[in-house]
C-alpha positions in Angstrom: 196.1 31.9 159.5 193.3 31.3 156.6 192.3 34.4 154.3 190.0 34.8 151.9 190.6 35.5 148.5 187.9 37.8 146.4 188.8 37.1 142.5 186.8 39.5 140.0 187.6 41.7 137.4 186.2 44.7 138.8 186.7 46.4 141.7 186.8 49.9 143.4 187.5 52.1 141.9 185.1 50.7 139.6 181.6 52.1 140.6 179.2 50.0 138.5 177.1 46.6 139.8 179.8 43.9 140.0 182.4 46.1 141.0 181.1 48.3 143.6 179.3 44.8 145.5 182.7 43.1 145.2 184.1 45.8 146.8 181.6 46.1 149.6 181.5 42.6 150.7 185.3 42.5 150.7 185.4 45.1 153.0 182.7 44.1 155.1 184.1 40.5 155.6 187.6 42.2 155.9 186.4 43.4 159.4 186.6 40.3 160.7 188.8 38.4 158.0 192.0 38.6 156.5 190.9 39.2 153.1 193.1 39.8 149.9 191.1 40.6 146.7 193.3 40.1 143.2 191.6 42.2 140.2 191.6 43.3 136.8 193.1 46.2 135.5 191.5 49.4 137.7 188.3 51.1 135.7 186.0 53.9 136.8 182.6 53.0 135.1 183.8 50.7 132.9 187.0 53.1 131.8 190.3 52.8 132.0 191.4 54.9 135.3 194.6 55.3 137.3 195.2 53.0 140.8 198.3 51.2 142.2 199.0 47.8 141.4 198.9 46.9 145.1 196.8 48.7 147.6 194.9 48.6 150.8 191.7 50.0 151.4 189.3 49.5 154.7 191.7 46.3 155.5 191.3 44.9 152.2 195.3 44.5 150.7 194.2 44.9 146.6 196.6 43.2 143.8 195.5 44.8 140.5 196.5 42.8 138.0 197.5 43.3 134.2 195.4 43.2 131.1 193.6 44.5 127.8 190.9 46.8 128.4 189.5 46.9 125.0 185.2 48.1 124.9 183.4 45.7 126.6 180.7 46.4 124.4 182.3 44.8 121.2 182.7 41.2 121.2 186.2 40.6 120.4 187.8 43.2 122.4 185.6 41.7 125.9 186.8 38.4 124.5 190.4 39.6 124.8 190.0 41.2 128.0 188.6 38.2 129.3 191.2 36.3 128.6 193.9 38.0 129.9 192.7 39.7 132.7 191.5 36.1 133.9 195.0 34.8 133.4 197.1 37.5 134.9 194.4 37.3 137.7 195.0 33.4 138.0 198.7 33.5 138.0 198.4 36.0 140.9 195.8 34.0 143.0 198.1 30.9 142.7 200.9 32.1 144.3 199.1 33.9 147.3 196.8 30.7 147.9 197.1 28.2 150.4 195.6 25.4 151.5 193.7 27.0 154.5 192.5 29.7 152.4 189.0 30.3 150.6 188.4 31.6 147.3 185.4 33.9 147.0 184.6 34.1 142.7 182.7 35.9 140.7 181.0 34.5 137.5 181.7 37.5 135.4 183.7 37.2 133.4 182.6 33.1 132.9 186.2 31.7 132.5 187.5 33.1 135.8 185.6 30.6 137.8 187.0 27.7 136.4 190.3 29.1 137.2 189.4 29.7 140.7 188.5 25.9 140.1 191.8 25.1 138.7 193.6 26.6 142.5 191.2 24.6 144.7 191.9 21.7 142.5 196.0 22.6 143.0 195.8 24.2 146.4 193.1 21.7 147.9 191.5 25.3 149.6 187.6 26.1 149.8 186.0 27.8 146.7 182.5 29.7 147.0 181.2 30.9 143.8 179.2 33.8 143.7 176.3 33.6 140.9 175.7 36.9 139.1 174.8 36.0 136.1 173.9 32.0 134.9 176.2 30.1 132.7 175.5 29.6 129.3 171.6 30.2 130.0 172.8 33.9 129.4 173.9 32.9 125.6 171.1 31.6 125.2 168.7 34.5 126.1 171.0 36.9 124.1 171.1 34.4 121.4 174.8 34.9 121.0 174.6 31.2 120.6 171.6 28.4 120.4 170.4 25.8 123.4 170.6 23.4 120.8 174.4 24.1 120.1 177.3 22.2 120.8 178.7 25.6 122.4 175.6 25.3 124.7 175.8 22.1 125.3 179.7 21.7 126.3 178.7 25.0 128.5 175.9 23.6 130.5 178.1 20.4 131.1 181.3 22.6 132.7 178.9 24.8 134.5 177.9 21.5 136.3 180.8 20.7 136.8 182.0 24.2 138.4 178.6 24.3 140.7 179.4 20.6 141.8 183.3 20.9 143.0 182.3 24.3 144.4 182.0 24.4 148.0 179.6 26.7 148.5 177.4 28.3 146.1 175.7 32.1 146.4 172.5 33.4 144.7 170.9 36.5 144.0 167.5 35.5 144.1 165.2 32.7 144.2 164.8 32.1 140.6 168.7 32.1 140.2 168.6 29.3 143.1 166.0 27.1 141.5 168.0 27.3 138.4 171.3 26.4 139.8 169.9 23.4 141.6 169.3 22.1 138.0 173.1 22.3 137.9 173.4 20.0 141.2 173.7 16.3 142.0 170.7 15.8 144.9 173.3 15.2 147.6 174.8 18.5 147.0 171.3 20.7 147.3 172.3 21.6 150.4 175.1 24.4 149.9 173.3 27.2 148.1 173.0 29.8 149.8 170.4 33.0 148.5 171.8 36.2 149.6 170.5 39.4 147.8 172.1 42.3 147.2 171.3 45.5 148.9 169.7 49.4 149.2 172.1 52.2 149.6 169.3 53.2 152.0 172.5 55.5 154.0 173.0 57.5 150.4 169.3 56.8 148.6 165.9 58.1 150.0 162.7 59.7 148.9 163.2 63.4 147.9 161.0 66.2 147.3 160.3 66.1 143.4 159.2 69.5 142.6 163.3 71.0 143.8 164.8 68.3 141.7 167.5 69.9 139.6 167.5 67.2 137.0 163.8 68.2 136.1 164.8 71.9 136.6 167.5 71.7 134.0 165.3 69.6 131.4 162.2 72.3 132.1 160.0 68.9 132.7 159.1 69.5 136.2 155.5 69.6 135.5 155.0 65.8 133.5 155.2 62.2 134.7 158.8 60.9 134.6 159.5 57.2 133.7 163.0 56.4 134.6 165.5 54.1 133.6 168.2 53.9 135.5 171.4 50.9 135.0 173.5 49.1 132.2 171.4 48.9 128.5 173.0 45.9 128.0 172.0 43.2 125.2 170.1 41.2 128.3 167.9 44.3 129.1 164.9 45.0 126.9 165.4 48.7 126.1 163.4 48.1 122.5 160.8 47.9 124.8 161.1 51.5 126.6 161.7 52.9 123.3 158.4 51.7 121.8 156.6 52.3 124.6 157.9 56.4 124.0 157.1 56.0 120.8 153.1 55.4 121.4 153.2 58.0 124.2 155.8 60.7 122.2 152.2 62.9 120.8 151.0 63.0 124.9 152.7 65.9 126.7 151.9 64.6 130.0 155.0 62.0 129.9 158.7 61.9 129.5 161.4 59.2 129.6 164.5 59.4 131.0 167.2 56.8 130.5 170.8 57.0 132.3 173.6 54.2 132.0 175.6 52.9 129.3 176.0 49.5 127.7 175.9 47.5 124.3 172.7 49.2 123.2 172.6 52.6 124.2 174.3 53.2 120.4 170.8 52.1 119.2 168.8 53.3 121.8 170.4 56.9 120.9 170.1 56.2 117.1 166.1 54.9 117.1 165.5 58.6 119.2 166.9 60.7 116.6 165.3 58.1 114.0 161.5 58.6 115.4 162.4 61.8 117.0 161.3 61.4 120.5 161.3 64.4 122.0 160.1 62.7 125.2 163.3 60.9 125.9 166.5 62.1 127.3 169.1 60.0 127.5 171.9 60.4 130.0 175.5 59.2 130.8 176.5 57.6 133.9 176.0 59.7 137.3 178.7 59.6 140.4 177.1 57.5 143.3 177.0 60.9 145.2 174.8 62.3 142.3 172.6 58.9 142.3 170.1 60.3 144.7 168.8 63.6 142.9 169.0 60.7 139.7 166.8 58.2 141.2 164.3 61.2 142.8 163.9 62.6 139.4 161.7 59.7 138.2 157.8 59.4 139.1 158.1 55.7 138.4 161.0 53.3 138.0 161.3 50.8 134.8 163.1 48.0 134.8 163.2 46.1 131.5 164.5 42.6 130.6 164.6 40.3 127.3 162.9 37.4 127.6 164.4 34.3 129.1 166.4 36.3 131.7 164.4 34.8 135.1 166.9 33.0 137.1 170.3 34.0 135.0 170.2 37.7 136.1 168.5 39.6 139.2 169.0 43.0 138.6 170.6 45.1 141.5 169.6 48.7 140.5 165.9 47.6 141.9 166.9 48.0 145.2 168.0 51.7 145.3 165.0 52.8 143.5 163.2 51.3 145.7 165.0 53.3 148.1 163.8 56.7 146.5 160.5 55.9 146.7 159.5 54.5 143.5 156.8 51.9 142.4 158.7 49.8 139.9 157.5 48.5 136.6 159.0 45.4 135.9 159.1 44.0 132.8 160.2 40.7 133.3 159.0 36.8 133.0 156.4 36.2 135.9 158.7 33.7 137.8 162.0 36.1 138.3 162.9 37.7 141.5 162.4 41.1 140.3 158.7 40.2 139.7 158.4 38.7 143.1 159.6 40.9 145.0 157.0 43.2 143.1 154.4 40.9 143.6 154.9 39.8 147.0 155.4 43.5 148.2 152.8 45.2 146.1 155.2 48.0 144.8 154.2 48.3 141.4 153.1 46.3 138.3 154.8 43.2 136.1 154.6 43.4 132.4 155.4 40.3 130.3 158.5 41.4 127.4 157.5 42.0 124.7 154.0 42.9 125.5 153.7 46.8 124.7 150.0 47.4 124.9 150.3 46.2 128.9 153.4 48.4 129.4 152.0 51.7 127.6 148.4 50.8 129.9 150.2 50.5 133.3 152.2 53.8 132.5 149.2 55.7 131.9 147.4 54.1 135.2 150.7 55.2 136.9 150.1 59.0 136.1 146.3 58.7 136.0 146.7 57.2 139.9 149.2 59.3 141.5 147.8 58.6 144.7 148.3 54.8 143.7 151.7 55.5 142.5 152.8 57.1 145.3 151.6 55.4 148.2 153.2 52.1 146.3 156.7 53.9 146.0 156.5 54.7 150.2 155.8 51.3 150.8 158.8 50.1 148.1 161.2 52.6 150.7 160.4 51.0 153.9 160.5 47.3 152.1 164.1 48.4 150.8 165.0 49.7 154.8 163.2 46.7 156.6 164.5 43.6 153.6 167.3 44.8 151.6 169.9 46.7 153.9 174.0 46.1 153.2 173.4 45.2 157.2 171.8 42.5 156.5 173.7 40.9 153.5 176.8 41.3 155.5 175.8 39.6 157.9 174.7 36.5 156.2 178.2 36.8 154.2 179.9 36.6 158.0 177.7 33.6 159.1 178.6 31.7 155.6 182.6 31.9 155.6 182.4 31.6 159.5 181.1 28.4 158.9 183.5 27.5 156.1 186.4 28.8 157.8 186.0 26.9 160.9 186.5 23.6 159.3 189.4 24.7 157.5 192.6 22.8 158.4 
């Protein structure tokens, strides 16, 4: 019997984006297919935790492989993790895989899809590439390497090979599909499937802001709250949020809440201290059970990217922020999926990366016109329910694998 092998560095009990989404996708598919997840060492909020090397959860057989688990925000530690975890996942998957099977592999870490491709060649199985970040473009956007460098050109050539040899490619947004198309030969362009991530509408929904325990504990219930909730990584424009807070620090109407972790968190903490920004509160990542309370603490949601990230990454956080009934300030390239969602459904504002003047203007506008801001938030919640529920994503994945596995030998 054909099975689906899910290969990922992160998986349950991980609660952050890749681990959470891959777990939900695999468990959805397991209601219909034999699904086995071959994953990295167990983590929770990206910190090492305990879990058995073999587990069975919601019909998914989980094989947790060994590997280093250094701080991912330190580049050398991250590279060591990528190498050791990818190789152990590869070895276990190679032993489990048969010709009739199909591999679903995510692009993070970037070495893992190439090892999955090697398994495809050895076992003659099928390969589905799930694109969370587009390489090597993300390396150029974060200035890890220049687009003119030999490293970038080699990465482009390698990823063209990967994309063209994969049997199907899943992207998270229309901008990502357009970027993926550039890597494909004309005859293979029909194998791209755009399947967005989703909002947890059973968990996240609009709540009365005035009784929010976070705002009460911080004693800021009377202020207009700009909420940033999610990764504080190299691709995110945390600097723009900090500069806007600096511009508004003498206006007692505004307060910024930042929740999450990542490579730029320490920089933000130091900047807030240096500039004496009393209007900025930085919180750690929260449990999923607390997510609705946190997302409802804001009057408006801020999602921020550095330039050049359109097509490279799609922020899954926006769907839950929409479900919480929040209008969105999208700091992003205008053709990004984030910008397109905000524009087409009129649920917020789009600001170009680095345009601090416009960002401050938008924040002031949202505060001064509470009725408009609230109406956009109500509409965002409806859009999340109508377009971005898990049942729709699950249906799309099952339809895709029906198509693939029906053609298996």
